[in-house]
N, C-alpha and C positions, 0 to 999 in steps of 0.2 A: 714072729708077729708082735705091734703091742698090745697088750690087752684091753679089754673094753676100760680098764679104770684107767691107762694109760691115755687113750682115746679121748675119754671123760676131760682130762686134765688137759688137753688138746684144742679143747674148743668142739668137741661133739657134745650132743647131751647125753647127762647121766644114766645109768641103766638105771631102771625101776624093778622093785622089785615089794614082795607082801610079806608080811607077818606072818598072816594065818587069815584066814576066813574072817570076812568084816564080822562085828559082831552085832547080836540083835542089843534093840535101844534098851540096858538096864535103867531097873526105875528102884533098885532098891537090893538090901543087902543081900538077900533070896538069890537075885538073879543073878549079883556081880559072883556068887562061891560058888554058883552053878557053872560060870564060864571061865573061873581063872583056878576054881581046884583047890580052895584057901580051906584050911582049919580052921574051928569056933574060936582058938585063941586070937587068931588074926582079924577075923572077923568082925568078935566086941571090941578090939583094939580100932577097928574101920568105921565100929558104931559109934564108940566115945570120941572119935576123932569129930565123925562130923558134927555131934552134936555139942561141941566145942567151935568147931568153925561156925555154927549155925549163932552158940552164943557171944560171938567175939565180931561179927562180920560189921553189928549196926554202929560199934567205936574203932574200928581198923581198917576196914574196907577192904579184906582178904579177895576176895574174888569177886567179878560180877554180879551183879544184884539178878540178874534173869538166868544162871547158872546155879544160882547158889540150889534150886529146888530140881537139878538134873545132874545133882553133886555125883553120884553113883557111876555115870556113863562121863559126862565132860570133865572130870578131875579121877576119878578114883579111876576107872579102866583106861580110862587114858594114859595116866601114867601107868600101868602095871602092865600094862600089850609092851615095855619096854625092855623087861627081863627078857623074854623069848629071846630080844636079836643080841640079849649077850649072856650066852648061856654058859654059867660058870664063874662070874665076874665075882668075883670077893672087895672090890674095891671102887665106890663107885663117889662123885664131885655133881653135885648139883650148882651151878651159878644162880646165880640172882632167884632162889628159891622161893621167894615170897609167903605161899600160903600153905608147901611145901609139896606143890606138885611140879615134876614128879618125885622127887626125889625122897619124901619121907614115905609114901607111898610104897617107894621099894624098899625102903630101913624097916617098915614093919611086916612087907611080904618077904624078906629074905633075913628075915632075924633067926630063920632054924636052919640057916646054910650056913651063917656066920660070917654073913655079907656085911659089910662097913660100910657108911655114909658118911659123906660130910656135906651141910649146906651152909654155903655161904650167901647174905642178905647184908645189906647194910641199914635198913632202917630197925633200927632197935623195938620198934610197937611188933613188927612182926618177926623179930627174933625172939620174941615175950611170949607170942603165939608159938612158936613150934616149939619150945623149951616146956612150954603148959602140956601140950601131947605130948611130946615124949613122956614129960610124967606123969601125965594121965593112962598112959595106953602102956609105958612101961621097955619103949623101944630102945635100944642103945644108938643115938646120934652125935655126932659130934657139931655144935651151931656155931659158927666162927661170923659175928656180928663186924663184918667190913668189907671194905669195896674190894669187888672183886682185883682192880685195878693195880690195888695197894703192895706194893713194893717187898714188905715182909710176907705178905699172904704166897706171893712168886715165891720167895725163897724157902718155905717151911711147908708148902703141900706140893705134892708133886707124885706121878709115877702112878695115878691111877689107871686101874682098867676099862673104868665107862668116864666120858664127861656128857654132863645134860645138861640141858633149857629147854626153856618153853616160856617163848614169849617175851625172852628177853631183849633183844637185839637183831636188826638185819646178821646174814649171815655174817656179810662181809667184816663187821664190827663184835661180832661174838666168835669170829675166829680170831682174833685179837686179841681179846680177854680171855680165851677158852686154851691157847697154844702152847701157853707157860705149865701149864698142868698136862702133854700129854707124852710121854712117853711111847719107845716104840713099838707098843703093841696095843696102845689105850686107841680105845673108840670114840667119838665124840655122836650123841646119838641124840639132836635136835630136834625137839616137835615145830613143826611150823604149817601155815596156813597153804591156802590153794594157789601164792604165789612162789610156793616156798623154790621151784624152777628158775624164775628169774633172780632169785637171790642167788642161787648157785652162779649163775652167767655173772652175774653182777660181780662174786666173792673171785673171780677167774681173774679177773683182772689184775689184782694183788696177792694173790694167792695159789701157791700149787696143794693141789690134797689130790686122794684118793675119794670119790665120794658115787655114792648111792642114794637112791629115793627110794624111802618102801611105804608103801599104802597104809596111811594110817584103818586101824581096825575101826575105829568109834567116829570117823567122820570120812565119807566118801569123797571129799573136797581135801583132806589136808593129807601132807604126806611126812613123814621122819628121814629128817637130811642126816644120810650114817657116813660119817668122815674121819676118814685115818692121813694120817703122817702132815699136820697140814702145814707149809713151810711158806715164807713171804716170800716173793719176789723181790730182786734188785736188792 
């Protein structure tokens, strides 16, 4: 019999799952530490990250102004929840990294496990911010200031365990951008809003892929689209 994933590829609704219990609203570092069980070193790095985000925001417009006072929940926790969906992953690629969500948060939290993270961002100003956070927090991360579509990028960056993106593009375009970086065992974890199921259906017109929708732990309306083996049709 066809698997649920195969059925999803042939037009059935994608299966849904949960990454864990919904999180209480996290308002500060203490609440974050309690939910994600992180050590003092990581918390110091995240606190420094928050301070730099506030300092740079007026000049670079890194995040929505309304979300700046909710950074621990809307940005840090939203990013951190992805780690549980890829246990043991050692290499991460974050496309359209922007202010570093989710990739730079994953780099900070995964530093002691030896996880390597590559951030791709076309804006030189945002890359300057990412570099400043990396320098101030001491986190090891590769920052590539170039467009995702770059032929050189596709030729030199590949075979990651996980590819991530948040708010970058509709899923059909996101698959086109990310597919060159998928290996046989790569999983895509794409943070999406309440229209995630519609984006999946639209993407199926041009792509074959295994997909699962995972309930976000930070927003009851949001989903994480988990993708494997994206192959263009035709």
